[in-house]
C-alpha positions as CSV (number, residue, x, y, z in Angstrom):
1,X,157.6,112.9,87.2
2,X,155.7,115.0,85.6
3,X,153.8,111.9,84.1
4,X,153.3,110.3,87.7
5,X,151.4,113.8,88.9
6,X,149.2,113.5,85.6
7,X,148.5,110.3,86.6
8,X,147.5,110.5,90.8
9,X,145.5,113.6,89.1
10,X,143.9,111.1,86.5
11,X,143.2,107.9,89.2
12,X,141.8,110.9,91.7
13,X,139.2,112.4,89.4
14,X,138.3,108.6,88.1
15,X,137.9,107.8,91.7
16,X,135.4,110.9,92.0
17,X,133.8,110.3,89.1
18,X,133.0,107.0,90.1
19,X,131.7,107.9,93.6
20,X,129.7,110.8,91.8
21,X,128.4,107.5,90.0
22,X,127.9,104.8,92.8
23,X,125.7,108.1,94.0
24,X,123.4,108.2,90.8
25,X,123.4,104.9,90.0
26,X,122.2,104.1,94.1
27,X,120.0,106.8,93.8
28,X,118.1,105.5,90.6
29,X,118.2,101.7,91.9
30,X,116.5,103.2,94.9
31,X,114.0,104.7,92.5
32,X,113.5,101.7,90.6
33,X,113.1,99.7,93.4
34,X,110.8,101.3,94.6
35,X,109.1,101.4,90.7
36,X,109.2,97.7,90.6
37,X,107.8,97.4,94.3
38,X,104.7,99.5,93.2
39,X,104.4,97.6,90.2
40,X,104.6,94.4,91.8
41,X,102.5,95.6,94.6
42,X,99.5,96.1,92.0
43,X,100.3,92.5,90.4
44,X,99.8,90.7,93.7
45,X,97.4,92.8,95.4
46,X,94.9,92.4,92.9
47,X,94.9,96.6,91.3
48,X,92.1,96.8,88.9
49,X,89.8,100.1,87.7
50,X,85.7,99.8,88.3
51,X,85.5,99.3,84.6
52,X,87.1,96.1,84.5
53,X,85.7,94.6,86.5
54,X,82.0,92.5,86.4
55,X,78.8,93.1,87.7
56,X,78.3,91.8,90.8
57,X,81.7,91.3,91.7
58,X,82.8,91.8,95.4
59,X,85.8,94.6,95.4
60,X,87.3,97.0,97.9
61,X,88.9,100.8,97.1
62,X,92.5,100.8,98.0
63,X,93.6,104.2,97.7
64,X,92.1,107.9,96.0
65,X,94.0,106.7,92.9
66,X,90.8,105.2,91.2
67,X,92.5,101.8,92.2
68,X,90.1,98.3,93.2
69,X,90.6,94.8,94.5
70,X,88.5,92.1,93.3
71,X,87.5,89.4,96.7
72,X,85.9,86.5,96.2
73,X,82.5,86.4,98.8
74,X,83.0,85.0,101.7
75,X,81.0,83.5,104.1
76,X,81.0,82.1,107.3
77,X,78.7,79.1,109.2
78,X,79.6,78.5,112.5
79,X,77.4,75.0,114.0
80,X,78.6,74.3,117.9
81,X,77.4,71.4,119.6
82,X,77.7,71.7,123.7
83,X,77.5,68.0,125.8
84,X,78.2,69.2,129.1
85,X,81.2,71.1,129.3
86,X,82.6,69.9,126.5
87,X,81.8,71.9,122.7
88,X,82.3,70.7,119.6
89,X,82.5,73.8,116.4
90,X,82.2,73.1,113.1
91,X,83.3,76.1,111.0
92,X,82.4,76.2,107.6
93,X,84.1,79.3,105.8
94,X,82.5,79.4,101.8
95,X,84.8,81.2,99.2
96,X,82.9,82.8,96.2
97,X,85.0,83.5,93.0
98,X,82.0,85.9,91.3
99,X,85.0,87.8,89.3
100,X,86.3,86.5,85.3
101,X,89.6,85.9,87.0
102,X,90.9,82.7,89.3
103,X,91.6,83.7,92.5
104,X,94.0,83.1,95.5
105,X,92.5,84.0,98.8
106,X,94.0,85.0,101.9
107,X,92.6,85.3,104.9
108,X,93.5,86.0,108.8
109,X,90.8,84.4,111.1
110,X,90.6,84.1,115.2
111,X,89.5,80.7,116.8
112,X,89.0,80.1,120.7
113,X,92.5,80.4,122.3
114,X,92.2,76.9,123.7
115,X,90.7,75.2,121.0
116,X,91.9,72.0,119.7
117,X,91.8,71.9,115.5
118,X,91.6,68.6,114.8
119,X,90.1,68.0,111.5
120,X,90.3,70.3,108.0
121,X,88.3,69.4,104.5
122,X,88.4,71.2,101.4
123,X,84.4,70.8,99.9
124,X,83.9,71.4,96.2
125,X,80.7,71.3,94.7
126,X,80.1,68.1,97.3
127,X,83.5,66.3,97.2
128,X,85.0,66.2,100.1
129,X,89.1,66.3,99.9
130,X,90.2,65.6,103.4
131,X,93.3,67.7,104.3
132,X,96.3,66.3,106.4
133,X,98.4,67.7,108.9
134,X,102.0,68.0,108.2
135,X,104.9,70.1,109.6
136,X,104.4,74.0,109.1
137,X,106.8,73.8,105.9
138,X,106.4,70.6,104.2
139,X,102.4,71.6,104.2
140,X,103.6,75.1,103.1
141,X,105.6,73.5,100.5
142,X,102.7,71.2,99.2
143,X,100.6,73.4,99.0
144,X,102.7,76.3,96.9
145,X,103.2,73.2,94.5
146,X,99.6,72.3,93.8
147,X,99.4,75.6,93.4
148,X,102.2,76.4,90.9
149,X,100.5,73.1,88.9
150,X,96.7,74.7,88.9
151,X,95.4,73.0,91.7
152,X,92.6,73.7,93.5
153,X,94.1,73.7,96.9
154,X,93.8,75.4,100.9
155,X,96.4,75.9,103.4
156,X,95.4,76.3,107.4
157,X,98.7,77.9,109.3
158,X,98.1,78.7,113.3
159,X,100.0,82.4,113.1
160,X,98.6,82.2,117.8
161,X,96.8,79.9,119.4
162,X,94.1,82.3,118.3
163,X,95.5,83.8,115.3
164,X,95.0,81.9,112.0
165,X,95.2,81.7,108.4
166,X,93.7,80.2,105.7
167,X,95.0,80.4,102.0
168,X,93.1,78.9,98.8
169,X,94.5,78.7,95.6
170,X,93.2,78.2,91.8
171,X,89.4,79.3,93.1
172,X,88.3,79.7,89.1
173,X,85.7,82.1,88.3
174,X,81.9,81.1,89.3
175,X,83.5,78.0,91.9
176,X,82.1,78.0,95.8
177,X,85.0,76.1,97.5
178,X,84.1,75.8,101.4
179,X,87.2,75.4,104.2
180,X,85.6,73.5,107.0
181,X,87.6,73.2,110.2
182,X,86.5,71.5,113.6
183,X,88.0,71.7,116.8
184,X,86.7,70.6,120.7
185,X,86.9,73.1,123.4
186,X,85.8,73.2,127.3
187,X,83.8,75.4,128.7
188,X,84.3,77.9,131.1
189,X,82.9,77.6,134.6
190,X,83.0,79.1,137.7
191,X,80.5,79.9,140.6
192,X,77.5,78.3,139.4
193,X,78.6,80.1,135.6
194,X,78.9,78.3,132.4
195,X,80.8,80.6,129.5
196,X,81.4,79.6,125.9
197,X,83.4,82.5,124.0
198,X,84.0,82.5,120.2
199,X,86.1,84.7,118.6
200,X,84.7,86.8,115.1
201,X,87.6,89.9,114.5
202,X,91.4,89.9,114.7
203,X,91.4,93.2,116.3
204,X,94.7,95.3,115.7
205,X,97.4,95.1,117.9
206,X,99.8,97.1,118.5
207,X,103.7,96.2,116.8
208,X,106.3,97.3,119.0
209,X,110.4,97.6,117.8
210,X,112.0,98.6,114.9
211,X,111.2,97.4,111.1
212,X,113.7,94.7,109.6
213,X,114.3,93.7,105.9
214,X,111.5,91.4,104.6
215,X,108.2,91.6,104.7
216,X,106.5,87.3,105.5
217,X,102.9,87.7,105.6
218,X,100.4,90.4,103.6
219,X,99.0,92.2,107.1
220,X,99.8,96.0,107.2
221,X,102.5,95.9,108.7
222,X,106.5,95.2,108.4
223,X,108.1,92.8,111.0
224,X,109.5,93.8,113.3
225,X,112.7,92.6,115.4
226,X,110.2,92.4,118.5
227,X,107.7,90.9,116.7
228,X,109.1,88.9,113.3
229,X,105.8,87.9,112.3
230,X,103.9,90.5,111.9
231,X,102.7,90.7,108.6
232,X,100.9,87.8,109.4
233,X,98.4,88.9,112.2
234,X,97.8,92.3,111.5
235,X,95.2,91.6,108.5
236,X,94.2,95.0,106.1
237,X,91.5,96.5,108.7
238,X,88.4,98.5,107.1
239,X,87.3,102.1,107.7
240,X,84.7,103.4,110.3
241,X,81.7,102.9,107.8
242,X,82.6,99.7,105.6
243,X,82.1,95.9,106.2
244,X,83.8,93.7,104.8
245,X,80.7,91.6,103.1
246,X,81.5,88.5,105.9
247,X,78.1,87.5,106.8
248,X,78.1,85.5,110.0
249,X,75.7,82.7,111.1
250,X,75.9,81.0,114.9
251,X,73.3,78.0,115.6
252,X,74.3,75.9,118.8
253,X,72.7,73.1,119.8
254,X,73.1,73.2,123.9
255,X,72.7,69.5,125.9
256,X,73.8,71.1,129.4
257,X,73.5,68.0,130.9
258,X,72.1,69.5,134.2
259,X,68.9,72.2,135.0
260,X,69.9,75.5,134.1
261,X,68.7,78.8,133.9
262,X,69.3,82.8,132.6
263,X,70.8,82.0,128.9
264,X,72.2,85.1,127.9
265,X,74.2,86.8,125.6
266,X,75.8,89.9,126.8
267,X,77.4,90.8,122.9
268,X,75.0,89.5,120.8
269,X,70.8,89.7,120.6
270,X,69.8,85.6,120.0
271,X,66.9,83.2,120.0
272,X,66.1,80.4,122.1
273,X,64.2,77.6,121.4
274,X,63.5,74.2,123.4
275,X,61.7,71.9,121.3
276,X,63.6,68.9,122.5
277,X,63.6,68.2,126.4
278,X,66.9,69.0,128.2
279,X,68.3,70.7,124.4
280,X,68.2,73.7,123.9
281,X,68.3,75.6,120.2
282,X,69.7,79.6,120.0
283,X,70.5,81.4,117.1
284,X,71.7,84.8,115.8
285,X,68.8,86.6,116.1
286,X,70.0,89.0,113.5
287,X,70.7,87.8,109.8
288,X,72.9,90.3,108.8
289,X,75.2,90.1,111.5
290,X,79.0,92.6,111.4
291,X,81.9,89.7,113.0
292,X,83.0,92.6,114.4
293,X,83.1,91.4,118.5
294,X,83.4,88.1,120.7
295,X,80.1,86.4,120.6
296,X,79.8,85.0,124.4
297,X,77.1,82.8,125.7
298,X,76.4,82.6,128.7
299,X,74.5,80.1,131.3
300,X,73.7,79.7,135.5
301,X,72.8,76.0,136.7
302,X,69.7,76.1,138.8
303,X,70.0,77.1,142.2
304,X,71.0,74.2,144.4
305,X,72.3,71.9,141.8
306,X,76.1,73.8,140.7
307,X,78.3,70.5,140.4
308,X,80.8,70.2,142.1
309,X,82.4,67.3,140.6
310,X,82.5,66.3,137.1
311,X,83.7,63.7,135.1
312,X,84.4,63.0,130.6
313,X,86.0,60.2,130.2
314,X,86.7,58.8,126.3
315,X,88.7,56.1,124.3
316,X,91.5,56.2,121.7
317,X,93.8,53.5,120.3
318,X,93.7,51.2,123.3
319,X,94.1,54.4,125.7
320,X,91.6,56.1,128.2
321,X,91.4,59.5,128.8
322,X,89.4,61.9,130.8
323,X,88.3,65.6,132.0
324,X,88.0,66.0,135.6
325,X,86.4,69.0,136.4
326,X,86.3,69.8,140.5
327,X,85.3,72.7,142.8
328,X,87.5,72.0,146.4
329,X,85.7,73.7,149.2
330,X,87.5,76.9,150.6
331,X,86.5,78.5,153.6
332,X,86.6,82.7,153.7
333,X,88.2,84.3,155.3
334,X,87.1,85.8,158.9
335,X,90.0,86.7,160.1
336,X,94.3,87.6,160.1
337,X,93.9,89.4,156.6
338,X,97.5,89.6,155.3
339,X,97.4,93.4,154.1
340,X,97.8,93.7,150.2
341,X,100.1,95.4,148.2
342,X,97.7,95.8,145.4
343,X,99.3,97.7,142.1
344,X,96.7,98.4,138.5
345,X,98.7,98.0,135.8
346,X,96.4,100.2,133.3
347,X,96.3,100.7,129.4
348,X,95.8,103.8,127.9
349,X,96.9,103.4,124.8
350,X,94.8,104.2,121.3
351,X,93.1,100.8,121.3
352,X,91.1,101.7,125.0
353,X,89.8,104.8,123.8
354,X,85.7,104.6,123.9
355,X,83.6,102.3,126.2
356,X,86.8,100.4,126.7
357,X,88.8,102.8,128.8
358,X,85.3,103.6,130.2
359,X,84.9,99.7,131.9
360,X,88.6,100.1,132.7
361,X,88.2,103.2,134.7
362,X,85.3,101.3,136.2
363,X,86.3,98.2,137.7
364,X,89.2,100.3,138.4
365,X,87.1,102.2,140.7
366,X,85.0,99.1,141.9
367,X,87.8,97.7,143.4
368,X,89.7,101.0,145.0
369,X,86.5,101.0,147.0
370,X,86.9,97.5,147.9
371,X,91.1,98.3,149.8
372,X,91.0,97.9,153.5
373,X,93.1,100.5,155.1
374,X,95.8,98.2,156.4
375,X,96.2,97.8,152.2
376,X,98.7,99.5,149.8
377,X,98.7,100.5,146.4
378,X,99.9,102.1,143.1
379,X,98.5,103.1,139.7
380,X,100.6,102.4,136.1
381,X,98.9,103.7,133.3
382,X,100.6,103.0,130.4
383,X,100.6,103.6,126.1
384,X,104.0,104.8,124.1
385,X,105.3,105.1,128.1
386,X,104.0,104.7,131.6
387,X,103.8,107.0,134.3
388,X,103.6,106.2,138.1
389,X,100.9,107.5,140.1
390,X,103.7,107.8,142.6
391,X,107.2,107.0,143.1
392,X,106.2,103.8,146.0
393,X,103.1,102.7,147.2
394,X,100.7,104.5,149.4
395,X,98.8,103.1,152.4
396,X,94.8,102.8,151.3
397,X,93.2,105.5,153.2
398,X,90.2,107.9,152.5
399,X,92.6,110.6,151.0
400,X,94.7,108.9,149.4
401,X,92.0,106.3,147.3
402,X,90.3,109.4,146.2
403,X,93.6,111.0,144.9
404,X,93.7,107.8,143.3
405,X,89.9,107.9,141.5
406,X,91.0,112.0,140.8
407,X,93.9,110.3,138.8
408,X,92.1,107.8,136.3
409,X,89.3,109.7,135.9
410,X,91.6,112.1,133.9
411,X,93.8,109.3,131.7
412,X,92.6,109.6,128.2
413,X,93.2,107.0,126.0
414,X,95.6,107.7,122.9
415,X,99.0,106.0,121.6
416,X,101.4,102.8,121.8
417,X,100.8,100.0,123.8
418,X,104.7,99.3,125.4
419,X,103.5,96.5,128.3
420,X,106.3,95.1,129.0
421,X,108.0,98.2,130.8
422,X,104.6,98.9,133.2
423,X,104.7,95.2,133.6
424,X,108.5,95.5,134.8
425,X,107.7,98.6,136.9
426,X,104.6,96.6,138.9
427,X,106.7,93.3,139.3
428,X,109.4,95.5,141.3
429,X,107.4,97.4,143.7
430,X,107.1,94.2,145.9
431,X,106.9,95.0,149.7
432,X,108.0,92.9,152.5
433,X,105.2,91.4,154.6
434,X,102.3,92.4,152.0
435,X,100.4,90.1,150.0
436,X,101.8,91.5,147.0
437,X,99.4,91.9,144.0
438,X,99.4,93.0,140.1
439,X,96.0,94.0,138.7
440,X,96.4,94.5,134.7
441,X,93.2,96.1,132.7
442,X,93.9,96.0,128.8
443,X,92.5,94.9,125.8
444,X,95.5,92.7,125.3
445,X,96.1,94.1,121.6
446,X,100.1,93.7,120.7
447,X,101.8,91.5,118.7
448,X,104.9,90.6,121.0
449,X,102.9,88.3,123.3
450,X,105.8,86.0,123.8
451,X,108.5,88.7,124.9
452,X,106.1,89.7,127.4
453,X,105.2,85.9,129.0
454,X,108.9,86.0,129.4
455,X,109.3,89.0,130.9
456,X,106.8,87.3,133.6
457,X,108.9,84.4,134.0
458,X,111.9,86.3,134.6
459,X,110.5,88.9,137.0
460,X,107.5,87.9,139.0
461,X,109.2,86.6,142.5
462,X,106.8,86.7,144.7
463,X,103.4,88.7,143.2
464,X,100.5,87.5,141.7
465,X,99.4,88.8,138.8
466,X,95.4,89.2,137.5
467,X,94.1,89.9,134.0
468,X,90.9,91.7,133.4
469,X,89.9,91.7,129.6
470,X,88.6,94.9,128.3
471,X,86.4,95.6,125.4
472,X,84.4,93.5,122.5
473,X,87.3,91.2,121.2
474,X,90.5,91.0,123.9
475,X,93.5,89.4,122.9
476,X,92.5,86.2,124.8
477,X,95.6,84.4,124.3
478,X,98.0,86.7,126.1
479,X,95.6,87.9,129.2
480,X,95.6,83.7,129.7
481,X,99.4,83.5,129.3
482,X,100.0,86.0,131.4
483,X,97.7,85.1,134.6
484,X,98.4,81.5,134.1
485,X,101.8,82.5,134.7
486,X,101.5,85.4,136.8
487,X,100.1,83.1,139.5
488,X,96.5,85.3,139.0
489,X,93.3,84.3,136.7
490,X,92.0,85.8,134.3
491,X,88.7,87.6,134.5
492,X,86.7,88.8,131.1
493,X,84.3,91.6,131.3
494,X,82.6,92.4,128.0
495,X,79.9,94.7,128.7
496,X,80.0,98.1,131.3
497,X,77.0,95.9,133.0
498,X,79.2,93.3,133.8
499,X,81.8,95.7,135.5
500,X,80.7,95.3,139.5
501,X,80.2,92.3,139.1
502,X,82.8,90.8,137.6
503,X,85.1,92.8,139.0
504,X,83.4,91.5,142.9
505,X,84.2,88.1,141.9
506,X,87.6,89.4,141.7
507,X,87.7,90.6,144.7
508,X,86.8,87.8,146.1
509,X,89.7,86.0,144.7
510,X,92.2,88.0,146.5
511,X,90.4,88.3,149.1
512,X,90.3,84.6,150.1
513,X,92.9,81.9,150.6
514,X,94.1,80.4,148.0
515,X,95.1,76.4,147.0
516,X,98.5,76.1,146.1
517,X,100.8,72.8,145.7
518,X,97.6,71.2,144.2
519,X,98.7,67.7,142.4
520,X,95.8,64.9,141.3
521,X,97.4,61.4,142.7
522,X,96.1,58.6,140.5
523,X,97.8,55.4,141.7
524,X,97.7,54.4,137.4
525,X,99.8,55.0,135.7
526,X,99.2,57.9,134.2
527,X,100.4,61.2,132.5
528,X,98.4,64.8,133.9
529,X,97.6,68.5,132.9
530,X,98.3,71.1,133.0
531,X,101.6,69.9,134.7
532,X,102.2,71.5,138.0
533,X,98.3,72.6,138.1
534,X,97.9,75.9,139.2
535,X,97.1,77.5,142.3
536,X,93.0,77.8,142.8
537,X,91.5,80.4,144.0
538,X,87.8,80.7,145.4
539,X,84.7,79.6,143.5
540,X,87.1,77.7,140.6
541,X,87.4,74.8,139.5
542,X,90.5,72.4,139.2
543,X,90.3,71.4,135.8
544,X,93.0,68.3,134.9
545,X,93.1,66.4,131.4
546,X,94.6,62.4,132.3
547,X,95.7,59.6,130.1
548,X,95.7,56.3,131.7
549,X,97.4,53.2,130.7
550,X,95.7,50.7,132.9
551,X,92.7,49.9,134.8
552,X,91.4,52.3,137.0
553,X,88.4,51.8,138.8
554,X,89.8,53.7,142.2
555,X,88.9,56.8,143.8
556,X,91.6,59.8,143.2
557,X,93.0,62.3,146.1
558,X,93.5,65.9,145.3
559,X,96.1,67.0,147.8
560,X,97.0,70.9,148.2
561,X,97.9,73.9,150.7
562,X,95.8,77.0,152.4
563,X,97.5,79.3,154.4
564,X,100.8,76.3,154.4
565,X,98.1,73.4,155.8
566,X,97.7,70.2,154.1
567,X,93.9,69.5,153.0
568,X,92.8,66.5,150.8
569,X,90.0,66.1,149.4
570,X,89.0,62.3,148.0
571,X,87.2,62.0,144.3
572,X,85.8,59.2,143.1
573,X,87.5,60.1,139.6
574,X,86.3,56.9,137.8
575,X,83.0,56.2,140.2
576,X,81.2,59.4,138.9
577,X,79.3,58.2,135.7
578,X,81.3,59.4,133.6
579,X,80.1,61.3,130.7
580,X,81.7,59.9,127.3
581,X,83.2,62.7,125.1
582,X,84.8,61.8,122.3
583,X,86.9,65.4,122.1
584,X,88.4,64.5,125.2
585,X,92.0,62.6,124.0
586,X,92.2,65.9,121.7
587,X,91.9,68.4,124.6
588,X,94.2,66.5,126.8
589,X,97.2,66.7,123.3
590,X,96.8,70.4,123.1
591,X,97.4,70.3,126.8
592,X,100.3,68.6,126.4
593,X,101.2,70.9,123.5
594,X,100.5,73.5,125.7
595,X,103.0,72.9,128.1
596,X,105.7,71.3,125.7
597,X,105.3,74.5,124.3
598,X,106.3,76.8,127.6
599,X,109.7,74.6,127.5
600,X,110.6,75.5,123.9
601,X,109.9,79.4,124.9
602,X,112.3,78.1,128.0
603,X,115.4,77.0,125.7
604,X,114.1,73.2,125.5
605,X,115.7,72.1,122.2
606,X,113.9,68.8,122.7
607,X,110.0,70.1,122.7
608,X,110.1,71.1,119.2
609,X,110.2,67.7,117.7
610,X,108.1,66.6,120.5
611,X,105.3,68.9,119.2
612,X,105.5,68.0,115.8
613,X,105.2,64.5,116.2
614,X,102.3,64.7,118.9
615,X,100.5,67.1,117.0
616,X,100.9,64.5,113.9
617,X,99.5,61.3,115.7
618,X,96.2,63.4,117.4
619,X,95.8,65.1,114.2
620,X,96.0,68.3,115.4
621,X,96.9,72.1,114.3
622,X,99.7,74.1,116.1
623,X,102.5,76.3,116.3
624,X,104.9,73.7,114.0
625,X,102.0,71.7,112.0
626,X,99.7,72.6,109.9
627,X,96.6,71.4,107.7
628,X,96.8,71.5,103.7
629,X,94.6,69.8,100.9
630,X,94.9,69.2,97.3
631,X,92.4,68.3,94.9
632,X,94.5,66.1,92.4
633,X,93.2,68.2,89.4
634,X,94.0,70.9,87.3
635,X,91.6,73.6,86.7
636,X,94.1,76.1,86.0
637,X,96.7,74.7,83.8
638,X,99.0,78.4,83.8
639,X,98.9,78.8,86.6
640,X,98.0,82.4,87.3
641,X,95.7,83.7,89.5
642,X,95.0,87.0,91.6
643,X,96.1,87.2,95.1
644,X,93.4,88.7,97.4
645,X,94.0,89.7,101.5
646,X,90.2,89.2,103.1
647,X,90.0,92.9,104.9
648,X,88.6,92.2,108.9
649,X,85.7,94.5,110.0
650,X,86.6,97.0,112.3
651,X,86.3,95.7,116.0
652,X,83.4,97.2,118.1
653,X,84.4,100.4,119.8
654,X,87.7,100.7,118.2
655,X,88.4,104.8,117.8
656,X,90.7,103.9,113.6
657,X,91.9,107.1,113.8
658,X,93.4,106.9,117.5
659,X,94.8,103.2,116.9
660,X,96.9,103.9,113.4
661,X,97.5,107.3,114.2
662,X,99.7,106.8,116.7
663,X,100.7,103.0,116.0
664,X,103.0,101.6,113.8
665,X,102.8,102.9,110.4
666,X,100.4,101.6,108.7
667,X,102.3,99.7,105.6
668,X,99.5,100.1,103.0
669,X,101.4,101.8,100.3
670,X,104.1,99.5,100.7
671,X,105.1,96.4,99.1
672,X,106.0,92.9,100.4
673,X,110.2,92.7,100.5
674,X,109.3,90.1,97.4
675,X,110.8,92.1,93.9
676,X,114.1,90.5,92.4
677,X,117.6,92.4,93.2
678,X,118.4,93.2,89.9
679,X,119.1,96.5,90.1
680,X,121.4,95.7,93.1
681,X,123.6,93.3,91.1
682,X,123.9,95.7,88.2
683,X,124.9,98.4,90.8
684,X,127.7,95.7,92.1
685,X,128.8,94.8,88.1
686,X,129.6,98.7,87.8
687,X,131.5,98.5,90.9
688,X,133.8,95.4,89.6
689,X,134.0,97.2,86.5
690,X,135.5,100.8,87.6
691,X,138.1,99.0,89.9
692,X,139.0,96.4,87.0
693,X,139.6,100.4,84.8
694,X,141.6,101.6,87.4
695,X,143.8,98.4,88.2
696,X,144.5,98.8,84.3
697,X,145.2,102.2,84.1
698,X,147.6,101.2,87.0
699,X,149.1,98.7,85.3
700,X,149.3,100.7,81.8
701,X,151.0,103.5,84.0
702,X,153.4,100.8,85.7
703,X,154.8,100.3,82.0
704,X,155.7,103.2,80.8
């Protein structure tokens, strides 16, 4: 019995010892993993001391320990050709390695939301290497193989419709390497005014959700369960007063195809020359422009020369394509005005601090002053959470309007951007016998766009949602999609001077009838997009992209409903003297991809392979396809290089401290989770050894 008691005590002692040992090993493993992560981060992020850097090398300070990161020089050259309503743009990203080491450059950058990116080239010493479109994973594997083999290679991937990443491997000391992208897009047209937008900076996004294991990119945020690719869309952001060194040049050749006036930019100072008849050359005046805000170019059709219809055509592989723009006449409301219930959802997060917040407040007050006495309204400000001005909509009388103005005047911008709850609350405030409208004022600086769009699809009901983009670099992808799925429209206010004009246009839209159930009927066999056509507000054109498979010399019939009355408009679709534009097939394909992407978001499993096939057929970037270019020459036999993530300039007007102090913690001092798991394997091994020891002891006692 004594042996048995002693044996049990021994077993208990061994278990206790094992538990203590496990705890110590776990602590050591965590400590070792942290050390390993920090060491690997220094290796990957290219940390060096100033004494180790060659003169003339571009660097970025990492922390207060005296560590710096070597960066390639980067210049961006943008050439835009506008022909009528179609623009063709070439973007050259020029990387120069002034260091003594081979470099892999990683650069996250924006492009216009609706751009059809249809070409990529890598240029080395006047040698052009044509990029190939491949399925996304295949393109990544092609790039990694070339990188490992020591070949120069470039990979262009789409992270969002308006966020892309260029990764360039084996940029050798002294190399100047150019990644050239080409895309086509259409201009925005409304009420006689044309607008071209070109984004120059990826503004920081608020990343909601709990952090998850893994780190898929190189950004300041960890991936989360709500934004699984957060680290891919959050490039490092420079502190106030610092600049990236990325010098931007923009040249625009404008052939409007009609008499125009008032060419201007509210975002940048520009110079305009008109040396050739009907052609304008537009450039940035400042040759050292900081890429910290969207470039906006606007011009107006000459008086009494506003187009009411325009046609652009092209042929590709035996098929005919067209883009039709038409402005159906809508009579203004003069009677039988339906009372409106308007809910204002106002972003008061940290990214809105400063001028953006003032623009939002001004826009709100302008809209509030335009309410009718029979209308009702409510206000929902949001940041980390949302608040309600009133538990239910209030009558738009003088007293309540003044209360609403005072409420918004006292709002301060701070905290995160939890937009979902506010939008759900707004969509839940529908009033019977009212026209239910939501006006969403925000910069759209969030990373969970898909969740927001899906939520609108589920909860919109009979409401209409209008988004108003605020600030120097709003998230146009989110704002356009919110408006499209919310059956409203998108208004962009780029400067305080535009508030009254742009909000006036928005009020006119909600004051007047809407054309619903729009259809373009063509006898020829055709594929038309968007499908279905969106509802149309006053002064807005309907824009249709089509692909035809037979002769079509005919009239198209545009039908719709206004106040439940059928309207019909004959359009001589192919008798308008269509303007030849080679980019139309790619714009049509891009619109079809957008249509399939919506189906994919809603759970259609057949949509993804269709998107891939279509993108490869038309040589287009997409969510599931990427461009890759490889030089078949080994320049770095060892395949070793320093990896540099290019930082972005701080978006103009953004309060760095307010945005980052309240948002998801910046992981600047952490490493992507790519380290090996050998400490964990040691722990598991010790566990099995201990179990084995216990079994042996048990067996020994059994034999006694």
